[in-house]
C-alpha positions as CSV (number, residue, x, y, z in Angstrom):
1,M,34.6,-63.8,53.3
2,V,37.4,-62.3,54.8
3,L,40.4,-64.5,55.5
4,S,42.5,-63.1,58.4
5,G,42.1,-59.8,57.0
6,I,42.5,-60.3,53.6
7,P,39.2,-60.1,51.2
8,A,38.2,-63.3,49.4
9,A,38.8,-61.6,46.1
10,R,42.5,-61.1,47.0
11,V,42.9,-64.6,48.4
12,A,40.9,-66.0,45.1
13,A,43.6,-64.0,42.8
14,G,46.4,-65.4,44.8
15,L,45.3,-68.8,44.4
16,A,44.6,-68.4,40.7
17,L,48.6,-67.1,40.4
18,I,49.6,-70.4,41.9
19,P,49.2,-72.8,39.3
20,A,51.1,-70.2,36.9
21,L,54.0,-70.4,39.4
22,L,53.8,-74.4,39.4
23,G,52.5,-74.9,35.8
24,G,51.8,-78.2,36.9
25,C,55.2,-79.3,36.6
26,V,57.4,-82.1,37.8
27,Y,61.2,-82.1,37.9
28,M,63.4,-85.1,36.5
29,P,67.2,-85.2,36.0
30,E,68.5,-85.3,32.8
31,T,71.8,-86.8,32.2
32,S,74.5,-85.4,29.5
33,L,78.0,-86.4,28.3
34,V,80.6,-83.9,28.5
35,Y,84.0,-84.7,27.5
36,D,86.9,-83.6,29.4
37,P,90.1,-83.1,27.4
38,D,92.3,-82.8,30.4
39,C,91.5,-86.3,31.5
40,G,90.6,-87.8,28.0
41,V,87.1,-89.3,29.5
42,Y,83.6,-88.5,29.3
43,E,81.7,-87.3,32.1
44,R,78.2,-87.5,33.0
45,K,76.5,-84.3,34.3
46,M,73.0,-84.4,35.6
47,T,70.4,-81.3,35.6
48,L,67.1,-80.8,36.7
49,E,64.4,-80.3,34.0
50,A,61.1,-79.1,34.5
51,Y,58.2,-80.7,32.5
52,Q,54.7,-79.5,32.6
53,V,51.9,-82.4,33.2
54,G,48.9,-80.4,33.2
55,S,47.3,-76.8,34.0
56,L,44.3,-75.6,35.5
57,M,41.6,-74.3,33.3
58,G,38.2,-73.7,33.9
59,C,38.1,-75.0,37.5
60,R,36.3,-73.4,40.1
61,D,35.5,-73.1,44.1
62,E,37.1,-75.9,46.3
63,G,37.9,-78.3,43.7
64,C,40.8,-75.5,42.6
65,V,42.0,-75.5,46.3
66,T,42.2,-79.3,46.3
67,T,43.9,-79.4,43.3
68,L,46.6,-76.6,43.7
69,V,47.5,-78.4,46.9
70,V,48.2,-81.7,45.4
71,M,50.0,-80.4,42.2
72,G,52.2,-78.2,44.8
73,A,52.8,-81.4,46.8
74,A,53.8,-83.1,43.7
75,S,56.1,-80.5,42.5
76,A,57.3,-80.1,45.6
77,A,58.1,-83.7,46.0
78,S,59.3,-84.3,42.4
79,V,61.8,-81.4,43.3
80,I,63.1,-83.1,46.3
81,V,63.5,-86.4,45.4
82,S,65.1,-85.7,41.8
83,G,67.4,-83.2,43.2
84,S,68.7,-85.8,45.4
85,V,69.1,-88.3,42.3
86,M,71.0,-85.4,40.7
87,V,73.4,-84.6,43.7
88,V,74.2,-88.4,44.1
89,G,74.7,-89.1,40.5
90,N,76.7,-86.1,39.8
91,V,78.9,-87.0,43.0
92,A,79.3,-90.5,41.6
93,S,80.2,-89.1,38.4
94,W,82.7,-86.8,39.6
95,L,84.3,-89.9,42.1
96,E,84.6,-91.9,38.8
97,K,86.1,-89.0,36.5
98,K,88.7,-88.3,39.1
99,G,89.5,-92.1,39.5
100,Q,89.6,-92.6,35.8
101,C,92.3,-89.2,35.6
102,M,94.2,-90.7,38.5
103,R,94.6,-94.4,36.6
104,R,95.7,-92.6,33.5
105,A,98.4,-90.3,35.2
106,Q,99.6,-93.4,36.7
107,V,100.3,-95.2,33.8
108,P,103.5,-93.9,31.7
109,E,103.3,-93.0,28.1
110,S,105.0,-95.5,26.0
111,K,107.4,-93.7,23.2
């Protein structure tokens, strides 16, 4: 079998590398607290963390292709959704921090 001039062995080898690249991963936002000494407040920082949920061991033929497509779609969807949550969360945290810093700057220190 030849796919667009590419021998079947190369196509199969290329498909076999996809799980190694994707690794059956989903991405989830992780929140950590970071202290800002200039403001005197704790700020929430969100990052994306990858979690492996499965692998393709001993997979063969068309079942592998279907599994690869599903794993790729799930991985891409989790990056998009979790990435959006992370961006919105970091913007909200930044706005909250700026508001707390402004309030703290406006309150005169008592002597």
